[in-house]
N, C-alpha and C positions, 0 to 999 in steps of 0.2 A: 249121516251126522245129525240131521235135523230131528229124526225120531229120538235120538239119545238126549238132545236138549229138552225135548218135550217131556220125556220120561223123567228127567232130572227136575224140571219145574213141578211136575205132578207130585214127586216124592217130597219136595220142599214144602209144597202146599199142605200135604198131609201132616208133615212134621209141625208146621205152625198151628194147625188145627189141634193136634195132640197136645202141644204146649198150652194152648188156651184152655183145653179141657182139664189139664192138670192143675192150672191156676184156679179153675172153678172149684175143683175138688179139695184144694188145699185148705180153704177156709179163710177167715179174716183175723189176722193177728195184729197187734199194735204196730203202727208205723212210726216208731220213735227213733229210727236210725240204728237200733240194736238188732242183733240176729235173734229171731224168735223161731222156735221149732214147734210145729203143730203136732199134736197127738190127740186123736179123737176130738173132743170139743174144747180142748185146752191148748194154750200156747206156753212155751217154756224158754226162758233166756238163761243160759249157762254163763255166769260171770267168769270171764277168762282172767282178768287182771294183767299186770305187767309181766313180761317174760323175764326169766332169771331173777325173780324177786319172790321172797317168801310171802305167801298170802296168809293173812291172819285177820279174821273178822270176829268181832264180838257179836252177840245176839242183836244188840241195838244197832250196830253199824250195818249188819246184814239187812235189818228191816229198813234202814235208811237208804241203802242201795236200791231196794225194791220199792221205794216210796211211790205210791199210786197204784201198786200192784200187790200181790201176795208173795210171801215166802212159800217155798215148795210144800205142797200137801200131797199125800199119797192116799188114794182112795181104793186101790185095788192092787192085786199082784201084777196085773198087766202094766199098770202105771209104774210100779216099782221096777219091773224088768226093763221098761223103756228108759228110765233114768240110768240104770246100770249099763245098758248097751250103748247109750249115747255119750256117757261120760268120757270114755277114751278118745272121743273126737275132740274134746276140749282140754282134758287134763291128763297128765302122765302119772301113773301109779294110783295109789289109793288116796282119795280125798274125802274128808268128813264134811258133809253138807248139812247146813242148818235146815231143820224142818220147821214149818210154821205151826208148831204145837206148843201148848202151854197147859199148866195145871189150873183148872177152874175150881176155886175154893167154894163156889156156890153149889156145884154138883159133886165136888170131890172126885172129879174124873179128869183125865186128859182130854183136851179139846183142840180142834183146829181153829186158827184165827178165821173169822167169818162165822164163828159159832156152829160150824158143822160138827156133828158127832163123829167120834173115831170108830169106824166100822171095820177097819183093816189095820193090822199091826204086823211087824216083822222083827220083834225084839231079839237081840242076840242073847245067847245063853249066858246066864249069870250077870245080866245087866244090873249095874249098881243101883242101890236105893239111895236117893238124895232127899234132902228136906223138900217136902212137897211144894212149898212156896217158891223154891228155887230150881224147879225141874223143867228143863227143856230137852230137846231130842235132836240128835245128829244121825245122818244116814251115812254108812260106809259105802263109797261108790263102787268098790270092787265086789264085796260080799253081798251088798244090798241089805244088810242087817241094820237095825236101829239101836242106838245106845242112848241111855239117859245121861245128860250132862248138865252142868250148872249154867243157868241163864246169865249169871253175873260174873263168875270167875273164869269160865272156860272160853277159849277162842278156837274157832275152826277155820279151815282153809278152803271152804267151798260154799258158794251161794248160788242158788237157782231161784229166779223170779218166775212167777206164774200168773197167767191172766186167762180169763174166759174168752172164747171166741164169741162172735155174735150169736144170739139166740137162734134156734132152729126156725122160728117164725120169720125173723129178720132175714135169714139166709135163704129160706125156701123159695121165695118168689124170684129174686134175681138169679138164683142158681138154676131154677127151672127154665127161665127165659134164656139164660146163657146156654143151657144144654140144648134147647130147641134150635138156637142160632148155630151152635156147633154142628148139630146133625144136618141142618139145611146147608151149611157151608160144605160139609163133606159130600153131600149129594150133588151140590152144584159143581164142585171141583171134579168129581168122578164123571158127571154127565158131560161137562165140557171136554174133558180128556177123552171120553169115549167117542164123542162126535169128531174131534180132531183126528183120532186114530182111525176111525172109519173112513173119513174123507181121504186121509193119506193112503190107506190101503186101496181104496177104490181108484184113486189116481194111478197108483202103481199097477194095479190089475188091468186098468184100461190101456195103459201104455204098453204093457206086455202083449195084450191081444192084438193091438194095431201093428206092433212090430213083427209079431209072429205070422200074421196072416195078411195077404194082399187081397184087395177087392177085385174080382173078375166079373164083368157084366155077363148076363146069359147069352147075349148076341153081340158079335163083334161088328162095329160099324165101319164100313169101308171108308177110306179117305177119298178125297175129291177126285184124284187122278184115276184111281181104280174104278170108281163108280162111272166116270166118263167112258173108260175103256169098255166096260161091260155094256153100256148103252149103245156104243158104236157097233159092237159085234152083233147085238140084237137087231140093229137097223140093217146091217148088211145081209143078214140071213133072211130077211123078208123078201119073197119073190116079187 
């Protein structure tokens, strides 16, 4: 029974080490009480809203919900796929999600808030042309395509806030230290478990040998009465 308990403790220790390692690899998302989902070097909060209530957000209200952070920006097809795959975890059916994109009159191009250039797009076929000053963009959560909508007149039913994780330089040092501590913890746990297992096996092996074999001295020592008897016989035989 004792070996089973030790084996259980060993597995629990490994599980705790694995959980700490996963936390180290997850990254650092905002700790503001909301659920943030990490993906690569970014974090995403999918606004759920009240159950059984129609969600409707204007562009300005969506920006207000994400105050202090950004509205969703999509920089690659992988990021677009991530939003599509995670959306069913939060919403039922198709949801039109506001993107943090606007028309920049200075460059006469669509740009992301934060002044990032638009390097990836996924426009739906036949996307409508709106007055340039009034053009914003919504993402369809099921198809993953983008639609041009009015920043003023249209309302959408999905909001995703986005934030950057800590920079690589800020994360690199503590992550490296934590990784070393995790490795040392695994080695220590395995070392202690190996020693305990070895001592347990040695104890059982020694007990088996002692039980299986009895010790027999090479010469049998006579007891006191027998030795006296032999001495008397030798004395009587002397002429």
